[in-house]
Structures are given as structure tokens and as C-alpha cells.
N, C-alpha and C positions, 0 to 999 in steps of 0.2 A: 504494500500500499504506499504510494508516494505521499510524503509529508514534507511540505516546503515552508520556507519562511520569507522568501522573496519571489516575485512572480517569474523572474527570468530563470529560475531553477527548473521549471517544467517545460519540456518540449517533447512531443510525440515524435520519435525519429523513425519508427519502423512500420508505418502504415502505408499500404500501396492499394491502389484500385486496378483491377484487371479490366481493361477497356475493351477486350476483344468481344465479349457478348454485345456491347453497345455499337462498336465500330466495324466489326468484321476483320479487324487487323489486330495482331498481337501487339499489345503495348501495356506496360505497367507504369502506373502514374504514382510517383512518390509525393504523398500529401504533407505539405510543410506548414499548413495553416492551424494546426492544433496545438497552440500555445496561447498564453494570455495577451500576446501582441497580435496574434492572428496571421502570422506570415513568417516566411523564411528570414525576413530582415532582423528577426530577433537575434539570430546567431551573429551577424555582423555588428549589430548594435552593441551586443554584450562584449564581443572581442575588442571593439574599438574603445569602449569606455573603460574596460578593466586594463587594457594596455596603457591608456593615457593616465590612469590612476598609479599604475606601477612606475611609470616614468616621471611621475610628479607634475604632469601637465595639468591635471585636474586637481583642484584643492577645494576646500569647504566653501570658498566664496566664489567659485567659478559659475559661470553661466553657460551651459551647453547651447550651442547654436548649430544648425545644420540645414542644408538645402534637401528638400525631399518632396517627391510627388505624392507621398502618402504613407506607405507602409513603414519606411524607416523612421519617419516622424513619429508614428504611433509607438514603435518599439522603444525610441529614445524617450518619448514622454513617460512611458511605463518605468523604464529603468531610472530616469531622473527622479520620478515620484518615490521610487523605492529607496534611492540613495540620498535624497535630500537636496538635489540640484534644481535650479531653475532651468527651464529649457524654452528656446525659441525656435520654432520651425518656419523656415521661409519657403513658401510654395507658390503656386500660380493657380489661375482660374481653372485648370483641368483637374485639380484635386477634388475628389468626391466630398460632398457635403457631409456624409456619414463619417468620413475619415477626419475631417476638420473638427467635427463635434467630439470625436473620441479623444483627440489630442488635447482639446480644451477640458474635457471631463477629467482627464488625467493630470491636469494642472499645467498643461503646456500653453505657451502663447503662440498663436499662429499669424504670421504675416503673409498676406496674399499679394503677390506681384501681378499686375494686370497689364502693364505696358511692356512690349518686347524691347529688348536691348538692340541697338542698331546693328551690332556684329553677331550676337549670340542668341537672338530670340528671347523667349521667356526664361530659359536657363541661364542665358547671359545676364538677364536683369536680376535673377535671384542671386547669382554669384556676386554681382556688383553691390547689391544690398548687403550681403553678408560681409564683403571686404570693408564696407563703410562702418558697419557695426563694430568689427574687430579693431579697426583703426581708432575708433572713438573711445573705446573702453577695453582695457587690458583684461578685464574679468571674462570676456567672452571667449570661449574655447570652441573653435571650429574643428570637428573631427574630420571633415572633408572625406566623405565616402568615395569621391571620385578619384582621389590620389592616395588614400590610405591603405597600405598593404595588409593591415589587420583585416580589412574587408574580404580580401580573398583567403587569408589564413584561416578564418572562421570555417570556411568550407573545405579547405585542405585538411584541417584537423578533425572535422566532424561529419559534414555531409557526404564527401566521397567515401571515407572509410565505412560509413553506415550502409551505403549502396553496395559496396563490394561484399559486405557481410551477408546481405540478403540475396545478392545475385552474383554468386562466384563465377558464373559463365556469362557475364554481361558482354554483349557485342557492341551495342551502340547506345549512347547517352545523349538526350536532347535537353538543351538548357537554354532558357530564355535570357536575353541580354539587355542590360541597362548600363549600370556602371561596369559590368562584366566581373563583379566580384565572385559570384557563384561559378561563372564559367571558368575563370582563371584558377580558382582554388581546386575545383574538381578536375580540370584538364591536367593541371600540374601533378596532382596526386596519381591519376590514372596513367600518366606518361611513364611512371616507374613501376606499374603493376606487373604482375607475372603473365599477363595476357594482353593483346592489343585491344583497345576499346576505341571505337570511332566517335569522336566528339563533334556533334552537330549543334551549332549555335542557331537559335531561332530568334529573328528580329522582326520588328514592325516595318511595313512600308511607310516611308516618311522619316525613317530614322537614318542618321548619317553614320552609324557606327562603323560600317565596312565600306565607307567611301561613297555611298550614294548621296545625292543632294537631299538636304532636309525638306520635308513637307509637312502637311497637316497631320497631326496626331491627336486624338481626343481622348484616348483611353491611357490613363496613367499607369506606370509601372515598368514597361519595357520600351527600349528605344531611347536614343539621345539625339540632339541636334548637332552634336560634335563628336569627334573620335574620343572614346574614354581613355584617359591616361594610363589606366590599369591594363588595357588590352594588349596581349601579345599574340598575334595571329599565328605564330609558329606552333602554338598549342592547339589550334582550331583546324579540324579536317575539312569542315564544310559549313556554310552559312545558308540558312533558308529564311526567305522573307515572306511575311503573311500580311495580307490586307486585313484592316481592322473589321470589315464587314464579315469576312470569313472567321475571324476570332469570335465576333458576336454570335454568329450562327452556331459555332461549335459550343460556346457556353450555354446557349439556350437549348441545344439538342441534349447536352449532358443533364441539364436541369430537368428535362422531361424524363429522365431516368432516376431522378431524385438526388443528383449530385450537383450542388450549387457552388460552382467555382468562380474565381475572379477572372478579369480580363486577361491578365497575364497568363493564366493557366489555359484559357481558351486559345490564345495565341500559340503557345508551346504545343498543345494537342493538335491543333490544325496543322502546324508546320511539320510535326511528327508524322501525321497521317499522310501528308502529301509526299514526304521523303520515302516512307515505307511503301506507298503505292508505286512509286517510281522505281524504287531500287529492289523491291521484293522484300517480304518480311518472313517468309516461311523458313523455319530453321534458326532464326535469330532470336536473341534475348534483348529486346529493346526497353529501355526505361526512360521516362520523361519526368522532369521535376516540375511540380505544381506549386508555385510560390505562395498562393493564398486562397482563401475561400471567397464566396460571392456576396456576403451580406452587404459589403460596403458599395456594391455596384447596383443595388436595387433601383436607385433613382437614375441610372444610366443604361447600362447594357441590358437590364431586365425590365426596362420602362419602354413600352412600345413607342410612345410619342417621341421620346428622345432619339430612339433608333431610327425611326422613320424620317425625322427631320434632318438627320445628319447623313443617313446612308441609304434611305429609301426602304420600301416595304420588303424587298428581297432579303435584307439582312435579317429580317425576323425569322426566316426559315420556314419550311413546311411543317408547322407544328402537328397538323393532323397526321401527316406521313411519318413523323417522328415517334408516334406513340408505339410502344412495344405491342407484340402480338401475344395471344394466348396460345395454348396447345392446339386448338382448332383452327388457328390461322386468323382468327378475327382480332380487330384492334381492341386493346384493353382501354376502357374509358374510366 
């Protein structure tokens, strides 16, 4: 029976969903949303905070500050509350309302940037605001998930070994990319493993991570408008790009089977399905990482009016056709 004293001590590491009955293709989905922060970002947040404390960067009067589209902000809000720090999250208009409310409920302060930076878009505006805060007051400590190697170390020490324990015959691993912390930590670990594992990065169309021009992205979590400083493409075998409408259709299809996942997970599963259909999946052991669950997306990707206004009715998917069938072949209602 787990008994904890601080929320970051709990994280369900060994839960997977077998997607083959739902998708017709073999794929095991590692669910990272079962902790008090609700996402995989708890690992990076914990590693970065504890490392900063060990190095003396964080002191009792420090004010944690970070740029986040949502999940890392929630994780840092939670850790700051448990450790007695103040926390300021700098985000932008794409951050879900539920996520902002969660940070504030945990005692975090949320600053929303709405005007794009001339050179770096909304992310550039967030970073410029952060630099101004740190320059004005020495108490602000910016962990900088975009540059901080503790971001990827969290997954080198925890995520990758956990996958290897559960799937000793792993062939291909699908990982969504934003800061690329999860990607780099897992890819580095599996590069030295006793069998070859193909590392496939899954990115959003509109992201500039792998050199494409930046474009519109409305779903927070994956993608960046610039190349992430942590990225080392030598560790990546292949990159797959997914349209946001396809990610939404995938999320809504999984929800019709009772699995409510977030937009990042929909992107990763959609990209993995495309790769497996193109390359063949029989005989392979493929795993994809699901960064979060779907409750924070109820007013966006699970809200029909929001989806239709931005992506059109096709993005809603064929909900009637997605219903499972019973033993007699009829649709289950």
C-alpha cells in the first residue's frame, strides 16, 4: 500500500493500454498521466527542482518561474506548493483554461502572453517576459526546461528503464516532441541497450523542431516554433509529422472506447498508426508514450464547436462508425 507525504512521490510507472483491439494494429501505450500532476512532466519538474536545490540555486526565498504551455506548469505548481516556494508560470493564449485554473488552485501565479514576439512568436514573447523578470529581481529562478539537461535525465533514469523492464523485446518506440526532453532521455538510454530499438519522434504539423517552417498550432503540449536546444538528431531514427485534425480524430476515437487522453497522446498515437501502417507491424513490439490524460481538453478537442470552428466538421470523426460492435456484429449503443 503506497503511503506518501508529498505528492511527487507517487507516479504509476507500469500501466500500458493494448490498442490493437481498437485500432487493428499492435501498439502498447504507456500511460504517464496517473500522478497528482496528471502528466509525464512531473518527472522533469521533480528532477529539475531537486537538482537546483542540490546545487544551491534554489533557496527558501527563491521564486520559481518557468515558461510552459500547461503540463509542466501544473507539475511545478504542485511541487512548489509542497516545498513552500512561490511559482510563476508564463504561458500563452493556447493554454487550456482548466490547466490555468489548476495552477492557480495549487497557489501558482499565471501570466498569459497574448502578443507574439517579432522573431519568436508566442514562445519568443514568453521567453522575453521571463528574461525581464529574472533581470529585475534576483529571487526569480528560471529552471528553463528548454536548455536544462535535467529535463532529459529524468527520462534517462526513469522512463526508459521502466519501458525496458516491461518490454524486453521492444522494437520501436514512438515519442512526442516538444522540448525533446522525453525523446532525448529515452533515446540516449536505448542507444546503449542490448538490442537495437528504433526511435521515432512524433511532431505536430506547424512545428519547427525538425526544420520545417513554423505554422499555426492550437493544441498545447507538442511542437515548438524553434529548434529545441536539447535536441540531438543523431539519436533519432525517424520523425513523423501529424496534422492537428488527425490528432483530434484519434483522441475522440479513443474516447469512444472509454479512454480519455490528451491532445499530445492523440498526436503520438496517430503518428504511430501511420508509421506502422506504412512499415508493417506484424512481428514487431511497438510502444508509444502517452504524456497525459484528457480532462484538461474538455473545452477544446472534446468540444464540438471549438473543433468545428478551427478544423471543420471532418475533424470530429465518424462517431457512429467508431462505436464498437457486439458479438452479433451490431453496433453497441
